[in-house]
C-alpha positions as a Python dict, from the first residue, in 0.01 Angstrom:
ca = {
    (1, 'M'): (0, 0, 0),
    (2, 'T'): (337, 238, -85),
    (3, 'Y'): (218, 363, -390),
    (4, 'R'): (-98, 605, -470),
    (5, 'N'): (-167, 486, -817),
    (6, 'I'): (-245, 104, -755),
    (7, 'V'): (-376, -60, -1082),
    (8, 'D'): (-524, -406, -1101),
    (9, 'L'): (-588, -520, -1496),
    (10, 'H'): (-602, -903, -1457),
    (11, 'T'): (-877, -1031, -1200),
    (12, 'H'): (-1201, -1290, -1229),
    (13, 'T'): (-1484, -1261, -1084),
    (14, 'E'): (-1771, -1546, -1008),
    (15, 'H'): (-1803, -1527, -1402),
    (16, 'S'): (-1508, -1722, -1436),
    (17, 'F'): (-1532, -2106, -1414),
    (18, 'D'): (-1232, -2050, -1157),
    (19, 'G'): (-1361, -1713, -981),
    (20, 'H'): (-1557, -1726, -635),
    (21, 'H'): (-1691, -1333, -575),
    (22, 'T'): (-1960, -1124, -685),
    (23, 'T'): (-1834, -794, -881),
    (24, 'D'): (-2006, -590, -558),
    (25, 'V'): (-1767, -780, -329),
    (26, 'L'): (-1466, -752, -551),
    (27, 'C'): (-1523, -374, -590),
    (28, 'R'): (-1580, -304, -231),
    (29, 'A'): (-1247, -510, -132),
    (30, 'A'): (-1080, -312, -430),
    (31, 'I'): (-1176, 28, -277),
    (32, 'E'): (-1065, -86, 81),
    (33, 'K'): (-767, -173, -20),
    (34, 'G'): (-709, 148, -210),
    (35, 'I'): (-700, 31, -552),
    (36, 'K'): (-764, 308, -833),
    (37, 'T'): (-819, 153, -1130),
    (38, 'L'): (-956, -206, -1163),
    (39, 'A'): (-1040, -459, -1462),
    (40, 'F'): (-1249, -750, -1470),
    (41, 'T'): (-1148, -999, -1699),
    (42, 'D'): (-1312, -1292, -1672),
    (43, 'H'): (-1200, -1628, -1877),
    (44, 'L'): (-1297, -1684, -2232),
    (45, 'E'): (-1136, -1978, -2338),
    (46, 'M'): (-1180, -1952, -2721),
    (47, 'Y'): (-1125, -2292, -2837),
    (48, 'A'): (-1410, -2413, -2618),
    (49, 'Y'): (-1613, -2111, -2654),
    (50, 'Y'): (-1979, -2254, -2738),
    (51, 'R'): (-1894, -2612, -2600),
    (52, 'D'): (-1862, -2477, -2242),
    (53, 'D'): (-2100, -2187, -2278),
    (54, 'F'): (-1803, -1900, -2257),
    (55, 'D'): (-2064, -1725, -2505),
    (56, 'K'): (-2314, -1723, -2194),
    (57, 'T'): (-2083, -1602, -1940),
    (58, 'A'): (-1911, -1336, -2160),
    (59, 'K'): (-2261, -1150, -2163),
    (60, 'E'): (-2336, -1202, -1816),
    (61, 'S'): (-1932, -1086, -1703),
    (62, 'F'): (-1980, -774, -1960),
    (63, 'E'): (-2327, -658, -1859),
    (64, 'D'): (-2240, -706, -1484),
    (65, 'T'): (-1938, -517, -1495),
    (66, 'L'): (-2129, -208, -1657),
    (67, 'E'): (-2356, -244, -1384),
    (68, 'A'): (-2115, -256, -1085),
    (69, 'R'): (-1894, 20, -1280),
    (70, 'E'): (-2239, 271, -1248),
    (71, 'R'): (-2288, 167, -893),
    (72, 'N'): (-1932, 227, -799),
    (73, 'K'): (-1823, 548, -1014),
    (74, 'N'): (-1748, 755, -739),
    (75, 'E'): (-1473, 534, -571),
    (76, 'L'): (-1340, 337, -829),
    (77, 'E'): (-1262, 345, -1187),
    (78, 'L'): (-1395, -2, -1330),
    (79, 'L'): (-1289, -155, -1700),
    (80, 'T'): (-1455, -385, -1910),
    (81, 'G'): (-1218, -666, -1994),
    (82, 'A'): (-1177, -1060, -2100),
    (83, 'E'): (-888, -1301, -2069),
    (84, 'M'): (-934, -1463, -2383),
    (85, 'G'): (-768, -1789, -2351),
    (86, 'E'): (-625, -1963, -2656),
    (87, 'A'): (-747, -1682, -2873),
    (88, 'A'): (-487, -1715, -3168),
    (89, 'Y'): (-635, -2077, -3205),
    (90, 'E'): (-987, -1943, -3336),
    (91, 'K'): (-898, -1593, -3465),
    (92, 'A'): (-1192, -1534, -3650),
    (93, 'L'): (-1411, -1644, -3363),
    (94, 'S'): (-1201, -1435, -3106),
    (95, 'E'): (-1245, -1136, -3324),
    (96, 'E'): (-1600, -1176, -3356),
    (97, 'V'): (-1648, -1162, -2995),
    (98, 'M'): (-1434, -854, -2944),
    (99, 'S'): (-1671, -716, -3191),
    (100, 'T'): (-1963, -765, -3017),
    (101, 'Y'): (-1822, -616, -2669),
    (102, 'N'): (-1711, -291, -2628),
    (103, 'Y'): (-1414, -386, -2390),
    (104, 'D'): (-1160, -167, -2222),
    (105, 'I'): (-903, -447, -2239),
    (106, 'V'): (-864, -746, -2388),
    (107, 'I'): (-558, -1011, -2270),
    (108, 'G'): (-415, -1251, -2486),
    (109, 'A'): (-342, -1567, -2297),
    (110, 'I'): (-208, -1930, -2356),
    (111, 'H'): (-306, -2208, -2075),
    (112, 'N'): (-283, -2498, -2297),
    (113, 'L'): (-188, -2652, -2613),
    (114, 'P'): (-398, -2775, -2858),
    (115, 'D'): (-623, -3093, -2770),
    (116, 'K'): (-371, -3098, -2441),
    (117, 'E'): (-517, -3001, -2074),
    (118, 'D'): (-417, -2649, -1904),
    (119, 'F'): (-87, -2682, -1760),
    (120, 'Y'): (-209, -2654, -1429),
    (121, 'Y'): (-348, -3001, -1468),
    (122, 'M'): (-44, -3190, -1646),
    (123, 'D'): (169, -3409, -1442),
    (124, 'L'): (499, -3261, -1525),
    (125, 'G'): (712, -3424, -1272),
    (126, 'G'): (974, -3721, -1264),
    (127, 'D'): (1127, -3764, -1590),
    (128, 'M'): (882, -3650, -1806),
    (129, 'D'): (1067, -3434, -2059),
    (130, 'F'): (881, -3126, -2054),
    (131, 'Y'): (1106, -2925, -2326),
    (132, 'P'): (874, -3057, -2637),
    (133, 'L'): (594, -2878, -2476),
    (134, 'L'): (766, -2520, -2400),
    (135, 'D'): (897, -2578, -2777),
    (136, 'E'): (514, -2584, -2886),
    (137, 'Y'): (441, -2318, -2641),
    (138, 'F'): (645, -2050, -2705),
    (139, 'D'): (586, -2102, -3096),
    (140, 'L'): (235, -2065, -3023),
    (141, 'E'): (311, -1758, -2790),
    (142, 'L'): (495, -1606, -3094),
    (143, 'D'): (200, -1673, -3339),
    (144, 'M'): (-28, -1484, -3038),
    (145, 'A'): (210, -1176, -3039),
    (146, 'R'): (217, -1170, -3442),
    (147, 'W'): (-197, -1213, -3444),
    (148, 'D'): (-187, -848, -3278),
    (149, 'K'): (-567, -829, -3199),
    (150, 'F'): (-530, -841, -2818),
    (151, 'D'): (-400, -533, -2634),
    (152, 'T'): (-153, -712, -2348),
    (153, 'L'): (26, -1064, -2373),
    (154, 'A'): (-83, -1257, -2049),
    (155, 'H'): (204, -1415, -1836),
    (156, 'L'): (452, -1518, -2071),
    (157, 'T'): (616, -1787, -1873),
    (158, 'Y'): (280, -1945, -1770),
    (159, 'P'): (389, -2334, -1789),
    (160, 'L'): (680, -2200, -1544),
    (161, 'R'): (441, -2190, -1218),
    (162, 'Y'): (384, -2585, -1259),
    (163, 'I'): (715, -2695, -1432),
    (164, 'V'): (937, -2482, -1162),
    (165, 'G'): (672, -2371, -891),
    (166, 'K'): (454, -2701, -844),
    (167, 'Y'): (713, -2989, -964),
    (168, 'H'): (1044, -2803, -843),
    (169, 'R'): (1216, -2886, -1141),
    (170, 'E'): (1478, -2677, -1343),
    (171, 'A'): (1399, -2550, -1675),
    (172, 'D'): (1703, -2409, -1870),
    (173, 'M'): (1555, -2093, -2023),
    (174, 'S'): (1826, -2002, -2230),
    (175, 'R'): (1705, -2240, -2470),
    (176, 'Y'): (1433, -1982, -2537),
    (177, 'D'): (1619, -1676, -2538),
    (178, 'E'): (1606, -1611, -2923),
    (179, 'I'): (1221, -1684, -2950),
    (180, 'I'): (1157, -1481, -2610),
    (181, 'D'): (1330, -1176, -2803),
    (182, 'E'): (1118, -1238, -3114),
    (183, 'I'): (820, -1239, -2906),
    (184, 'L'): (910, -893, -2752),
    (185, 'L'): (1001, -749, -3044),
    (186, 'T'): (670, -852, -3203),
    (187, 'L'): (458, -688, -2947),
    (188, 'I'): (687, -377, -2927),
    (189, 'K'): (656, -331, -3320),
    (190, 'N'): (270, -355, -3265),
    (191, 'G'): (239, -152, -3012),
    (192, 'K'): (116, -381, -2770),
    (193, 'A'): (179, -447, -2368),
    (194, 'L'): (349, -716, -2207),
    (195, 'E'): (203, -822, -1889),
    (196, 'L'): (392, -844, -1529),
    (197, 'N'): (154, -1113, -1357),
    (198, 'T'): (184, -1089, -1001),
    (199, 'A'): (59, -1428, -883),
    (200, 'G'): (364, -1603, -874),
    (201, 'Y'): (478, -1402, -595),
    (202, 'R'): (209, -1595, -382),
    (203, 'Q'): (268, -1926, -556),
    (204, 'P'): (528, -2178, -492),
    (205, 'I'): (739, -2028, -766),
    (206, 'G'): (807, -1717, -583),
    (207, 'V'): (840, -1477, -883),
    (208, 'P'): (593, -1310, -1123),
    (209, 'S'): (550, -1419, -1467),
    (210, 'P'): (777, -1298, -1653),
    (211, 'N'): (1064, -1234, -1445),
    (212, 'E'): (1256, -947, -1394),
    (213, 'E'): (1491, -1041, -1666),
    (214, 'I'): (1231, -1054, -1942),
    (215, 'V'): (1091, -748, -1831),
    (216, 'K'): (1408, -573, -1827),
    (217, 'R'): (1474, -716, -2185),
    (218, 'F'): (1158, -577, -2279),
    (219, 'R'): (1259, -239, -2159),
    (220, 'D'): (1576, -263, -2346),
    (221, 'L'): (1446, -373, -2670),
    (222, 'G'): (1221, -54, -2654),
    (223, 'G'): (901, -179, -2476),
    (224, 'K'): (678, 104, -2383),
    (225, 'Y'): (370, -60, -2246),
    (226, 'L'): (337, -263, -1920),
    (227, 'T'): (63, -397, -1753),
    (228, 'V'): (20, -500, -1410),
    (229, 'G'): (-224, -788, -1301),
    (230, 'S'): (-266, -991, -998),
    (231, 'D'): (-466, -1281, -1164),
    (232, 'A'): (-695, -1269, -847),
    (233, 'H'): (-972, -1531, -840),
    (234, 'Y'): (-1057, -1440, -445),
    (235, 'D'): (-1125, -1063, -294),
    (236, 'I'): (-816, -1112, -73),
    (237, 'H'): (-595, -1122, -388),
    (238, 'L'): (-683, -807, -532),
    (239, 'G'): (-350, -595, -571),
    (240, 'C'): (-148, -797, -444),
    (241, 'N'): (215, -756, -484),
    (242, 'V'): (138, -479, -713),
    (243, 'P'): (358, -274, -485),
    (244, 'D'): (647, -534, -596),
    (245, 'A'): (562, -521, -970),
    (246, 'Y'): (616, -169, -945),
    (247, 'D'): (969, -205, -740),
    (248, 'L'): (1065, -422, -1042),
    (249, 'A'): (914, -202, -1312),
    (250, 'K'): (1116, 91, -1168),
    (251, 'R'): (1415, -152, -1164),
    (252, 'C'): (1354, -232, -1515),
    (253, 'G'): (1360, 140, -1639),
    (254, 'F'): (973, 195, -1628),
    (255, 'D'): (848, 501, -1480),
    (256, 'S'): (498, 398, -1558),
    (257, 'V'): (258, 148, -1614),
    (258, 'T'): (-45, 120, -1861),
    (259, 'V'): (-418, 122, -1848),
    (260, 'Y'): (-655, 68, -2153),
    (261, 'R'): (-959, 250, -2195),
    (262, 'K'): (-1205, 182, -2483),
    (263, 'R'): (-891, -46, -2626),
    (264, 'E'): (-633, 256, -2622),
    (265, 'P'): (-305, 267, -2373),
    (266, 'H'): (-276, 544, -2150),
    (267, 'L'): (45, 585, -1893),
    (268, 'I'): (13, 571, -1563),
    (269, 'T'): (300, 734, -1387),
    (270, 'I'): (458, 521, -1094),
    (271, 'E'): (430, 718, -751),
}
């Protein structure tokens, strides 16, 4: 890697339903890749927290991460975390979970609209009109930003992974300039971070989420905190394209990225 201080704050262990490796396997891979700071942020889909046993995996992930941190403390800074999907749909429950676990970082994310399946599974091809879905999605992203209990807002343009990447359809994102600005300004007002999620670099869409234009807009509006995460579900993807994200961040005017420790932001110089 071309940078000395690689951090990856969005990764998944076997305690995520779509994760594949133990904490030890992932820690060893991170150390071998030269990653300095790593966060395990397993999925907690809050609308199905008890129904789908996320209450159990939350406990297992947190405790396992603490044990892995102790085992690897001389070689790796390992942070506790969670990716809280649809947290603003269940605000009281989400806040209860955050009070239960002493996380370093909480990622706020939306993967599906209420009573609908994850965009990952949706058929978004053909003549299907996806704009009503995007309209609702960005309204919910704004509600998430206003809720203000998380630390960083994940993959702001998540549905485009599938609309544009998987189904190769064009989406006129200028329709959402105003609400995206409102989301970004809300993050800035509340002192929250925007996540630069690098998964798109290795997926058909070919660009991170959000893209460079939105990251630049965040900076121009006064954004200070930018986190970077690979969204890795396999050991081989840890730290993937983080240097590309650092290059992008620098082009957008950032000279640092943000690491959260005990829910407090710390600026790490890009070098």
